N, C-alpha and C positions, 0 to 999 in steps of 0.2 A: 335911938333908932331900934326898930323892931327886929326881932330875930325869928327864925324859923324854928318849927318845933323840931325836935331831931331825937331819934332812936336808933338802936344798933340791933341787927339782927344777924345771927350766924347762919351761914348755909349749912343746912342738915342733909343727911340722905334722902329724906322725904322730898326735898326740894329737887333734886336733879333727876336727869333722864339717862338715858343708856349711854349717851355721849360724855357724862360727867359733869354737864353744866346745868344751870337752873333751867327747867322746862318753864316757857313763859307764863302759863296760866299761874305758876306759883308766885311770880312777881305781882300779880293782879290780888293775890291773897295776901301778900306783903303789903302792897299799897293799903288794901282795906284795913289791915291790921294797924298801920300808923294813923290812918282816919279816926279808927276806933279808939286808939289810945289818946288821940289829940282831944277827942271830945270828952274822954273820960278825966284825964289828968289834967289838961289845961282849960277846959271850957266847963268843967263840973257838970257835964251832962253824958253820964255814962249809957251806952246803948241798952244795958239791961233795965233801965228805967225808962228811957226815951221811947224805946220800942213798945210800950205799953199802950201808948195813944199818939205818937208821932214816930216819924222816921227821917232819914237823909239820904235818899237814893241818889246814886250816881246817874245822871242823865247824860253826860257828854265825857269822854276819854280820849285824850290823845297821849301817845305814848312812843317813844322812839328808844330802841334797844341800841346801845352804844357799844358795849363789850360784854363778854360772858362772864358770869360769876361760878365760881367752882366750890366744891366740897370743901368745908372748913373756913373758907373765907368769911370776915365779918363785914358787912355792909354798914354804912351809915346812912340812913334813910331821913331826908329832909322834906318837910311840908311848910308851905306858907300860903299866906292869902294874897291873890293878885287883884281881887275885885270882889268887894263885898256888896251884894245887891239886896232888895227887899226880902226876897225868900230864897235867894241861893247865894253860893260861895264859889267863884273860880279860884282854884288853887294851882300853885305849882308845886312840882315834886321832883327831887332828885335823889336817886341812889348812888353813893361811890363806894369804891372798894378801899382797902387799906393803903393801897398805893395812890390815892385821891384821883384815880381814874373814874370818869362817870359810867357806870354800868347802865342806867336807864334814867330818862328824864320825861317831863311832860306835863300835861294840865288835867285836871279833873273838874266837873262842875258837879255841886252837889245841891240838891233842893230839900228845903225844910218843908215836910209834909205832915198834915194831920190825917190820922187813919180813923174811919168811922167805927163806932163800937162793935159793928158787925164784922169788920174788916173787910168789907166789900167795896168800900170806896175810900180812895186818896186824892188829896188835893192840896196844893201847895198853901203855904201859910207863913205870912210874916214873921220874920225874927223878933222877939221883944227887944226893948232897948237894953237890957242887961246883957243878952247874949251878943247883940251888936258890939258892945263895948268889949266883951271878953275876946271875940273874933278879931276885932279891929287891931288888938294888940300884936296881931301875926301878919299885918299888912305890910308888905315890902315893895 
């Protein structure tokens, strides 16, 4: 059975607001971080190389904030594939705290795109078979 991609992240001072909890845009940065790590570590397609000619922008995002995260806590971030399409991926994600309480969860749709040499044009591009095989290992 396939497993999600999992990373941990410690809540730092840079993440919190005046109330002492994670400011919600920081969660989106954390989500982008796990996507970037997944592409580099599991799919062998690091953003540093991919973005020379391609990209994987977010085109749809659904997120529910379930409970606050506080300075010093360690979150376990989980990402998995719900649906692999020709040129896009629908992923599920969940962040849980050390007590196994869900902090946030949702879905993100990522689209594989090619970027023109002059960087003025972006269009969707089908995943090749090798990438489809790598991504499919995370379908749950």
